[in-house]
C-alpha positions as CSV (number, residue, x, y, z in Angstrom):
1,M,107.9,81.9,97.4
2,N,106.6,79.6,99.3
3,E,103.3,80.2,100.8
4,V,103.5,79.6,104.7
5,H,101.3,81.7,106.4
6,E,102.4,80.6,110.1
7,V,102.5,82.8,113.3
8,V,106.8,82.8,114.5
9,D,108.7,84.5,117.5
10,V,110.9,87.3,116.0
11,L,113.3,89.1,117.9
12,A,113.4,92.5,116.6
13,V,115.0,96.6,117.3
14,S,113.8,99.6,117.4
15,K,115.8,101.8,115.6
16,K,116.2,105.0,117.6
17,G,114.8,108.3,115.7
18,Q,113.6,105.9,112.9
19,G,110.3,105.1,114.5
20,I,110.7,101.8,113.1
21,V,110.5,98.1,114.4
22,V,113.5,95.7,112.6
23,P,112.9,91.9,112.9
24,I,116.6,90.5,113.8
25,I,116.1,86.9,114.3
26,I,113.1,84.8,114.0
27,K,112.4,81.2,115.1
28,W,110.7,79.3,112.6
29,K,110.0,75.1,113.4
30,N,112.0,75.1,116.5
31,R,115.1,77.1,114.0
32,Y,117.1,80.1,114.6
33,Y,117.3,82.3,111.7
34,R,119.3,85.2,111.8
35,I,118.3,88.1,109.6
36,R,121.3,89.4,107.3
37,E,119.8,91.4,105.2
38,I,116.5,93.5,105.0
39,G,115.8,94.4,101.5
40,L,112.0,95.7,100.5
41,T,109.5,97.1,103.3
42,H,106.3,98.6,103.3
43,P,103.1,99.4,105.1
44,K,100.0,97.5,103.9
45,R,96.6,98.3,105.3
46,E,93.7,96.0,105.6
47,G,90.6,98.4,107.0
48,R,91.7,99.8,110.3
49,I,94.7,97.4,110.8
50,L,98.2,98.7,109.7
51,H,101.2,96.3,108.5
52,H,104.4,96.4,108.0
53,I,106.4,93.8,105.5
54,F,109.1,93.0,105.9
55,E,111.3,90.9,102.8
56,G,115.1,89.9,104.3
57,T,117.4,87.0,104.0
58,D,119.6,85.0,106.3
59,G,122.1,84.4,103.5
60,N,120.4,81.2,101.8
61,L,116.9,81.8,102.7
62,T,114.7,84.6,101.7
63,F,111.7,85.5,104.2
64,R,108.7,87.5,104.0
65,L,107.5,89.2,107.3
66,N,104.1,90.5,108.2
67,Y,103.9,92.7,111.5
68,N,100.6,93.3,112.6
69,T,100.7,96.6,114.6
70,E,97.0,96.3,116.1
71,S,97.7,92.2,117.4
72,L,101.9,92.5,117.6
73,Q,102.1,89.4,116.2
74,W,104.4,88.1,113.3
75,T,103.7,86.5,110.9
76,L,105.8,84.6,108.6
77,E,103.9,84.7,104.8
78,A,106.8,83.2,102.2
79,T,110.0,81.6,102.0
80,S,112.1,80.8,99.2
81,D,116.0,79.4,98.5
82,G,115.9,81.4,95.6
83,L,115.4,78.2,93.2
84,P,112.4,78.1,90.8
């Protein structure tokens, strides 16, 4: 994956009764990417700050997103087009 580490805009939905927020659309470099499938999700703690990590794809690119529950910001950590 190619490291990015940029704060991005994300449209997300809250899953009723599941206590989870899921990213749907990412705005990165003035383009919109619709997440079609979420694969890996896991929490990560840095001290007292809880992060939720998501890996998803729009069908062409894979994105690794980090949701910081303290700052309420989304960070695009990395992308991949599947090629080496």
